[in-house]
N, C-alpha and C positions, 0 to 999 in steps of 0.2 A: 504494500500499499504506500501511496505517497504520504509523507508526513503531514499530520493535520493538527489543527488546534481544536479544543474542546467545543467552542461555540460555533465552528464553521457551519454545521448542518443547521442549527437554530437560525443563524443570520440569514441563510438562504431561504428557509421557510418564512421567516418574518418579512422578507422582501417580496416573496412570491404570493403570500396569503395573509396580507395584513388584517383582514376582516374576520378570519377564521378564529374560533375560541381557542385560546391557549391554555389558560390557567383558571381553575375555579376552586374557591374555598368557602365553605359555609355560606352559600347563596350569593357570593360575589364572583363575577368572572371578568377576565381581561381578554381582549382579542390580541393576536400576535402583534398587531400595530401598537396597541396601547401598552402591552407589556414591554415590548422593545423600547418604546419611548421612555418609560420609567427607568429601565435598565440603563439606557444610555446617558440619560441626565444624571443619574446617580454616579455612573462611572466617571463621567467628567468632573463631577464634584470630588470624587476620590482621587482623581488624577491631580487636581488642584491642591490636594492635601499631601501630595508626595507619593501616591501609590502608583507603582509601575512594576515592570518585570522583577521578579525575586522579592518583592515586598509581600508581606504577610498582613492580612486583615482578619481580625477576629469577628466571628459571627455568632452572637449570643442572642438567638431569636427562637421563640417557640414556633411550631408549624403554623405557617400562615402565608398569605401572598407576600407580605414584607420579606419573609425569609427567602423566598425564591427570587424576588427582585434583588436583594442584597447579594445573594450568592452569584447570581449571573453578572451583576455590576462589578464585583471584585474581579472576576475573570475577564470581563470585557475591558477593564481598566489595565489589564495585564498582570494583576496581582494574583495571589493565591489565598483562598480562604481557609480559615482555621475554625471549624465548628465547635462550639461549646454548648453544653446543655444547661439551661438556667436552673434545672432541678438538681444539678450536681452540687456537692458541697463547695463552699467558698474556697477552701484551702486547695482543692483540686483545680478549680478555675483559675486561681491565683498562680499556682505553679505552672499551668499551661501558658498563661500570659507572660510570666517571667521568662520562660523558656523560649517562646516564639517571638517575643518582642515585636508584636505587631504595630504597624503605623497607627491604627485606630481600631476601635471595636464597634461594629454595627450592632444595635439592639433596638428595642422598642421602649416606650416609657414604662410599661408594665413589667417587662423582663428586666430592665435596668434597676427598677426599684426593688424587685424581688431579690436580687443579688446584693443590694446595698452598695450602689455607687456613691462616690463622694461628689456632692453637688458642685457644679462649676461656680467659680467666683464670678461675681457680676461683671468684672472686667474682662473675663475671658470668653464669654459666650459668643462673641462675634468673630473670634479667630485669633486670640492671643496664644502665646506658646505655653504649653504645659508638658510635664513629664519628659525631661531629657531633650528638650528643644523640639518636640513633635508639635505640629500645628493642629489646634482643635477647631477647625471651621465648623461652626454650629454645634459644637460639643455641649452636651447637657451635664457633663461631669467626667470623672476618671474612675477607673477600676484597676488597681494594681499599677497606677501611674500611667494607664493607657487612656486617651481621650475616647469617650463614648459618644456616639452619634445615634440619636433616636430616630429610626426610620419613619415613624408614624408622625412626626412633628418636622422633620427636616425639610426645608424649602429648597427644591432644586429647580424651580420653574425658570430660573435665569439661565439654565444651561441648555444647549442644543440637543434635540431629541434624535438627530440623525445617527446613523451607525458610525461606529468608531473605526478608524484606520490607525496604522502606525504613526501617521503624521500627527494624530491627536495625542498619542501616548508619550510618556517620557522617554521611551526607547522601544524599538521594535520587539514584539513577542515572538519567541521562537518555540518550536516544538519541544526543545529541551528545557524550557523554563518550567518551573513548578506551577501546577494548577490548583492544588489543594494540599493541606497537610492535616492528617487525622491522627490524633493521639489515642494510642491503644495501651492496654494494661502493660506495665513493665515489671520484670522480675525483681528489679532492685527496690521496689516499693514506690516508684514514681512512673507516671505515664511517659511513653516515648512517641515522638511525633514522626509519622511516616510521611515523607515528602514525595508526592507523585507528580511526574511531569505531563504536560499536554499530550506528548506522543503516546504515553502508556494508556491514559484513560480514553484518548481519541481512538486508539486501536480497539479497546473494549467496546466502545459505543458502535464503531463500524462493524465489528464481528456480530454483536447482538442483534443489530438491525438487519444484517444480512442473513443470519440464522433464524430470526424471528421477526419478520418484516412487520412494520406498522405504517398506517396512513391515516387519512382524515377520519376514517370510521372507527378508529381505536381510541380507547379511554384508558389511561393508566392511573390506577389509585395508588398514590404515594403515601405510605404510612410508616415508614421506617425511620428510626432516630437518625438525625443528621450526623451524629458522631459515629455512626456505623457506616462503613464505606458502601454497603449495599444501597444506601439511600441514593447514590448517584445514578442507579438505574432509573428510578422514578423521576428524579429531577431533570435528567439530561436526555434519556432515550426518546420520550414522546415529543418533546419540542424539537428534536433533531429530525423527526420524521413527519412533522405537520399534524401530529396527533394531539389529543386533549389531555392535559394533566389535571387530575383532581387531587387536591391535598386533604388528607384526613385531619380532623380536629386533633389537638395535641394529645388527648388521652385515648383517641379512637382505636389505636392498634391493639389495646388490651381487650376490646369489647367485640366478641364475634357477632352479636346481634347488630350492633352499629355498623360493622364492616359489611354484613349481608345486606343491610338497608341501603347503604350508599352504593354498593354494587348494583342493586336493582335500580335505584332512583337515577343514577348517573350512567347506567348502561355500560358499566366497566367491563372491559374485554381482557385487561392484563393487570396483574399485581404480583407481589412477592411475599413470601412467608419464610420464617425459620421453621424448621420441621415441628418443633413442640407446639408452636402457636397454630400451625396448620392442623394439627391433631385436634386441638380445642375447636378450631373453626369448623372442621368437618363434623365433629360431634354435635354442634349446636346449630347446624345449618339444615333446613328441611330439604328433602329430596326435590331437585328441580326448581329450587327457589332462586338460583342465581343463573338463569339461562344465558345471559350475555357473556359470562366469563369463558374465555377461550384458552388463556395461557396462565399458569401459575409457576413463577420462578421460585425455587426452593434452595436455600443456601445457609450456612452458619453452623451446622452440626450434622451428624449422621442422620440420614433419612431412613426410617423404618419402612419396609414394604407395607406394613399394616396401615400406616398413615396414608400412603398412596391409594390403597384399596378403599379406605374410608372416604377419601376425597372423590375417587371416581364413583362411589356409591351415591353421592349428592350432586355431582356436576360432571358434565362431559369435558371440562377443561383438561387440556394436556398438562401434565406435571413434569417439570424439567428440573433435574437435580444438577446444581452447579457447585463448583468448589473453587476457592481462591482466598488467600490471606490479603490483608490490606496492603502488604508489600508487592502485590502483583495486580493492582488496579481491579479490584472487585472479584472477578471470576477469571479462571484460566483453564478449567476443564468443564465438560458438560456430558449429560446423559439424560435421554428422555426415559422417565421411569414407567414401568407397566404395572407394578404391584406384585408381579410373579417372581421377583428376585427372592433369593434366600439370604437371611442374615440382615444385611442392609443394602440399600441401593448403591450400585457402583457410582464413583464420582466421574467415571467415564474416560474421555480421551481429550488431548489438548486442542484448545482453540487455535485459530490461525495465528502465525507469527509468534508462537509460543512452543517451548519444548520442555518436557518433563523427564526427569531421570530418577530411577530408584536405585540407590547406591548403598554400599556397606560403609564401614567406618573408614576405609581407605580410599573412598570415593571410586570404587569399582562397581560397575553395574551388577546387580544380582540377577539370577536366573528367574524366569517366570515362576510364579508360586511361592517364591521366597520373600520373606519380609525385609524391607529395607527403608531408609529414610528418603522422603521425597525432596528432590531439588527442582527448582524452576528456573527457566531461563527464556530469554526472548525480549520482545519489544515492550512487554507490560511491567517490567520490574520497576520498582520505586528507585528514586536516586539514593535513598538511605534515610538515616534518622537525623532530625534537626539537632544540632550541637552535639551529636553523639558519634563522632568518627570511630571510637573504639568499638561501639556496638555495631556500627555499620559494617566495619571490616570483619566482625566476628560472624555476621549473618549473611552478608553479600560477599561470596567467595569467588576466587578466579576459577574459571571453567576449564577443566582439563580436556574438554571436547570441542572447544571453540576458542582458539587463541585470542586473547585480548578482550574476551567478553566475561561477564559475570554470571554466577548462579546464586539463587537465594536458598538458603538452607531453612526448610519449613519447620523441622521438628516434628513432622507428621510421619507416622509409619504406615506404609501402604505395600501392596504387592499387585503384580500383574496377574490377572486371571482371564480366562476365555469365556466369552458369552457370545453364543451363536457363531463361534469361530473367530471373533474379534477379540484382540487383547485390549482389556480395559483395566482401569485402576480401581482397586477396592481399598477404602479407607479403614484403618484398623485402630488408630489411636495416637498418642503423643509419646514423644521420647523423653519429655521433661514434665514439670509441674504446671505447664500451661495447659488449660483446659477450655473447651468450648462448653459453655453453660448457658442453655436457653438462647442459643444463637449469638451470645457475647463471648469474645475471646478474653479469657481471664488468666492472669498470672496469679497463681495461689500465693506466691511470695509477696505481692503487693498487699494482699489482705493480711498476711501474716505480719508484715511491717506495720500495718495500721494497729494491730493489737499490741505489738511490741512497743509502740510509741506511748502506750498507757503505763503510768507508774506502777499500777498494781499487778502488772503482768511481767513475769521473767522469761517465759518460754511460750511460744505459740506455734501451732500447726493447723493448717486448714486442709480439708479434704472434701471431695464430692462423694457423699455417702448415699447409697440406695435406701430408700424407705417405701412404705406402702403408698406414699403420696408422690412417688417419683424421686428423681434425684434432688438432693438438698445440699447446700453448703453448710458444713459443720466446722466450727472452730473449737480446737482443744487448747486449753491454756493451763499453765502452772503459775500460781501466785508468786509474786515476789515475797521475800522474807518479811514476815509480820503484816502481810496484807491479806485482805479478804476480797473475794471477787463476787459481786452481785451482777447476774447476767443482764438484767435490764439496764443498769447503770453503764456497764461496759459496752453494750451494743449502742446505746445512745451516744457514747463518746465516739465510737467507731463510725457511726452515721455522719458525724461532722467531717469525716475524712473521705469516706468512700461513697460512690453512688449507690443507690438503692439495690441494684441487681448484684452488687458485690457484698452485701451485708449478709453474714451467715444467718440461717434460720434458727440455729441453736449454738450454745456455748457449753462445752463440757469441761468442768474443772477437775484437774488431776493433781495429786501430790507430786507425781513425777511422770515423766514420759517413758513408755516402754522402749527398751533399746534392744537392738540385735547383737550378735556376737561381735560385730566390729565397733560397737559402741555407738551406733548411729540409730536415729529414731526409727523404730519398727512400726511403720504406719499400719501394717496389717493387724497389728495387736492392739490398736486403739479400740476402746469399747464403743459399742453402738450407742448413739445418742438417744435420749428419751425427751419427748415433748411433753411437758407437764402443764396442766390447767392451774389456775388460781383456785383459792378457796372457793367452794361451790356456793353460788347463789342462784336459786332457781329462776328461770324466766317468769315474769309476772303478768305479761300481757299476751294476747293471741298473736300479735306480731312477733314478739320476742320469742314465742314458742315455735313459730314457723321458721324464723331465722335460725334459732338454735338447732332445730331439726335438720335443716339443710347443712349447717356447719358440721354437725355430728356425722352425718351420712357421707358427705364428701371427705372429711378428714379421717373417717373410720374410727371414731371414738365412741364410747358408750353414751356419753352425755356431754353437754356443753352448758356452762353457766352464763348468766347474764353479764358477768364481768370478764369472761375469758377473752384473751387476745387471739384472733384468728391466726395471725402471723407467728406468735409465740408457740402455737400448737403445731407448727409445720406448715402452715399455709404459705402460698407464694403467688406471684402474679398470674401464673397460668391457672392455678387452682381457683384463684379469685374470679376469673372469667367464668368458670362453671358455677361458682356460688351466686354470682350476680344474675346469670341467666335463669337459675333454678328459683332464686327468690323472686325475681321478676314474674316468672310464670306462676308461682304460688299466689302472689299478691295481685297479679294482673296489672303491674305497673312496670315502667321502664326503670331499671336499676343500674346506673352508670358504674362501671367497675371502679372508678376513682373514689366513690363512696367508701369502699373498703379500706383504701389507703388513707383517707382523711378522717375516718371514724376514730 
């Protein structure tokens, strides 16, 4: 393929079909012409603030039209966007900003207030200098010394709405320039920023649209967190093909009933799921109720054939299993699932301009059927990790098969197997303590570091434990001398550091860790966790009795008291979707999943 930029396809579509609907969110829609104009005006404003090639711009915005406009504007200006989740702890957001050192941070009034920005001084609002000489044109304040621009109040009407060229930018944009930086969980206890160039993500967009063509008749439902690189499919594929992008409400990805309703109302044809959420969606969607759905992209964890079968029972949509780490621009292998596979669905074969190698510890290829570590090569590799040349050189290694080129060491264990005579990859697990948990890539070491940062903890180990409720994150801790550990207090402290999906469901306190003959932690000897209820207080109203009955049934316990905590008993975001659906059916009302998190 000729080298391309990420927005090339969108710019062609905006010029050819300005009146076609481009983006919709909660009843508001923008045509390609309207969306392009907003993007271009904001891009010119960003250029005036010093944004250009290799500049980073933070994006702290909940799912909305403003989020999509901001994302596209940063890339159109020549910069690279760094997504941040407003619901993540302030310490994590601050660390990412300190590491990335963005020129500015795009947000909204509500999101900026939620994370606690420092209000702008009266003399700075019109464009004074703040934070190390940065210019805060229209800044409403700062966060970690970075000027914050509120997209819902920023006036860009004075800027030209025409498409940008390199003449308008501070410097020409090249395919080798960074398009985005996504911070993923890091084994040292700190997130690491993966810098992905235009050439890599443009290859992914081109391959996806060649393999799964879209046009004006298609509608893509985008519901994936912006901090998860799979979100790029939804944000960039449809608009590169002249299709319609529908953005889900911020909490919508947790609610299968909401998703089914939007698919019907918006005639959605394409969307994506992590396997665990697809399982929940299939279980709570009526047969034939989403007839418009044609393609479901699945990625993020091993896909059980049973999930494919369950989805095929309620929808005729094709289920595509894709695989790829953030370091390889979303996905790099693919397989159309049938549900007839045994074990788990294969992750398939390489996409174009990509190569995969299954190697032993000496970087020698292993025979078919033999387990080895998966290495990736080709056009979709990331440039490396922001400010971490040591980690970049450890994970991106010289290729012995292609002089002068690199390979990415995934840490994933795979093997080649034959399916209908074709050699395909089968995913088997990890080589280290990095895990895929409900679609999110997590370094257990990062969670352990959060526990070790607490003064009452001397040792910590985190595992993914099987339970009757599915896989759960469980922390094992040893108290510091003279200290006592209270689970609720400890978890509250950890929540100040880690995002919700990384907070364990239970804490097990031990006097000492079990050790193996080498004196190392014996993880297999760690005791099974117990999820305990509070002192029992019986439900006192008919509604409390109904809710308690649903909780008890879903959690698999004998009884639930009025004061019991759903999450302390082992509940999680996936099980919460089942509870919300069943309580809603029992009471004949709509119960948003977020009510369980806010209660």
